[in-house]
N, C-alpha and C positions, 0 to 999 in steps of 0.2 A: 375337565375331567384331569384329580387329583392324581401326581404317583401314588399314592396307595389306593388310592379309590381303580387304578386298573391292575394295581398286581392283584388285587381280590375279584375284578371282572377275569379277567388272566387266570389265576389259581385255578376256579367254578370251572371255565373251561377246559383246562387239563385235569381235572377231575371228572369227568362227565363217565357215562356207563355206558354209554349209545353212541350213537351214527345222530341223534332226533334233541338227543340234551343240550351235544355241545354245540350243535344246529342254532337250536335255539335261543341258547346267550347269544351267540352270537348276531347274532338277525335282527332279536332285542336291540342289541345296543347300537348298529348299523340307522336302526330307524331311528336313534334320538340324534343322530346326523345327519337326518332328511334323506336316508336310505330306507323304504319300508320293501323296496322288491331287488330280494339278491336273488342273482345264483349263480350254481355251484355244477362244476364240472369233475371228474377225475374218474382217469384209466390211470389202469398198469397193463394193458396191453395194448398200447399204438404202437399201428407198424407204416411206416413210409409215413405216406400223407396222410391215414385215417387213424382213426380211436380204436380199431379194431370194431369186432362182435359191442352196439352199443349197450345188448342184455348186462354185459360182463365191464360198461362201463356205472358211477356213481351219479346220476342227476339232484338238484335240493333245489328247490325252489321256490320262492314267496308270493312267485307272482300271479296270476288267474286263473285255472286249471286251463283253459281253453289255447292264454300266450302258452305257457307250458309242454300243452300238447304240441303246438304245429313248431313250437322255440327247441324241442327237443326230440321227440318223437318225429317231427316232419325233416329235423335232417337241420330245419332253417339255421341252427348257428352258425353251419359250417362256410354260410356263406356273409354272414357278417365283415367288417375289416378289425373288429375289436377280437376277436377269433383269432385271423387269421396273426393279430400280434401277438402274441399269446402264444399263438404255438408255436412263433422265431423268438421268444423275447425272456426274460424273467425280470423282475420287480413290477412297478403298478405303474397306470398315466392316467390322465383324466383322462374327457374321449371330444375334447376341445378339436385336438387334431383331426379328424373323424369330419368334424363340418367342417374345417377347413382344406382338406381333401376334397369332402363330397363338392363345396362350392365354387373350388379351381379345379372342376371335372380331372381329378387325379386317380380317382378309382375305379375300378371296372365296373361293366356295365351291371353284372352280376351283385357285386356291391350294394354300389349307386341307388339300386333296388330296395336292396336288403335296408340300407339306412333311411328309402320313406316311407319301406312299409312302417319300421317301426317306432318311426312318425307320425304313422298314421295312430297308433298302439299309444300313443304317449312314451313313448323311451327315446330321449332324445340326448339330456346329458347324461353324465353319471362316471366311474371307475370301473375301470380293468386291474386288477391284480390278477399276476401269470408267476405261478408258484415255482422257486427250481427243483431240479429232481435229476435225485445222485441215481436215475436209473434211466436205462436210453428208452426205454418203453413206456418210462409211467411221464402221465402229466398232466399236472390241478390247476385248474386257472379259479376266479372268481370276480364277478359281475355286482357291483353296487348301482343301482338304475335309480337316479334324481326324481325325488317328490313332484308332483306335477308341482309348474309353477318355479321352479328354479331350474336356471338358464346354466348354461355352458361356462360366464362368470362366476360365478354364484356356487359353481359346484370348485371351478378353481381358486376359490378365495379358503371352501371350506376344506379343501386338499392343503392346501401351504398351509392352513394354520393348524391339524388334526392329521400330517402325513402318517410320525409317527404313532400314534395311536391306531391308526386306523390298521399297517402293515403288521403293528405285535397282533389285535385282535384277527385280523384274516390269519396271519402263520403259523396262529397257537388254534385256531379252531383246527385247520389242517392240518397238520402235523398231527392236534387229537382224532382228527376222523381217519385216518388214515393205518393208526392204530388200532380201532374200530374193526371187531365183526363189520363186516357189508353182507347183508340178509337181503335178499328180494324173492318175490316170491317165481322166479323165472331164475333162479341157482339154490331154492332149500335145501340144505340136506337133514335127513330128520338124526337127531339121536344118534339110534344105530348106525345108521350113515355116514354120519361123524366118528361115532366110534375105531369101527373096520377101518375106515384111512385114515387114521392116528397110528394103529398097531400097525397097519404095514408100514408107516412111516416111517415105525423104531425098529422095522428092518424082521416083522413076527411074518411069518404062512402063513398061509391059507388054516392050515391045522392047530398051528400055533393061535388065529386069534380066535375058531372056534372054538377052544378051549378057555380060553380068557371069557370071553362073552357068551359060554354056556348056550352054543345052540350047532347046529350043523354045519360043515364042512358048503354045504348046499347054498345053508342060509346066507356064510358071509360073500358066497358070489353073488347068491342079487341081491344083497344090501352094495356090495360095493356094483355093481351090474347096475343099481337104480344112482350111484351114489356117478357115476359115470356120466349115464342121463344127464340128470338133472346139472352139471356142469359144462356138458355139452365137448365133453373128451373122448378118446379112443379108446385109451387104456387107465390102466388103475394109475400107474407112476407119472402120467396126466392128470390125472385127479387128485390125486396129492400136491400137485408142485401147485396146482391151480386152485384146491382151499387154503392153504398159505396164502400163496398171495395176495386171498380174498380176506384173510382172518377169521375164515368160515373152520378152522380144527389150530386145537388146544391153545382157546380161547375160552373162558368163563364169558357162556352166552345171556345177552337178559331174558326175561320171561316168554317175552312175544317176542319169540326166537321166526317168528314168519312175519317180523313185522313192512306192511307192502312201504316200496321203497320208488 
């Protein structure tokens, strides 16, 4: 890929208006390099050794639905050695070290079982990218799973030749995604709930918000209560903070405001 072509690709990702768009552009490119299967995860609510409530995290994948269900919703990802590497590190690596550690018996029993399970599903070689974060509560990581037929040595050669390109696309995708609204069925807000939270964030009282929205104070309280329930928090202040962290308020949202994620 020429520098000009790469710049065009990066500009397309940066200009994406939704997470799906940024994800699609980046993963289409990774597929041309031999990685049709890609996993991505990001949370702003990491705490100690957990990622927080999975409903608050963003999980994206191009893998088969059954694998996605087990990998993300079943919590399988947390047992893999590459996830544990990503928790502690920032940067990128191929999975050759996993193969070597597995063969040398240096993985924990849980990690070794995860490696065997992945191998049974055709997930062996690949590349991990762990993104640096400015917040102690945030963490994002990307896994590129090598196409069937590509060995660890093949992936090492691809990475050696295309490392800067892979990292540039991955980082631009990540930076774009974390600034876009994170929409999900679990954390969906109605337009009126978002508006009420935005006015509260501006320092308005319930009476002020009622006048601004043209509804009764009781209706404002209802919007705020439903917003708290949707965001799984106890106070309106927490709802404002969480809505802002998830880019769900003060954002120009796409038409498909309740797109599945």
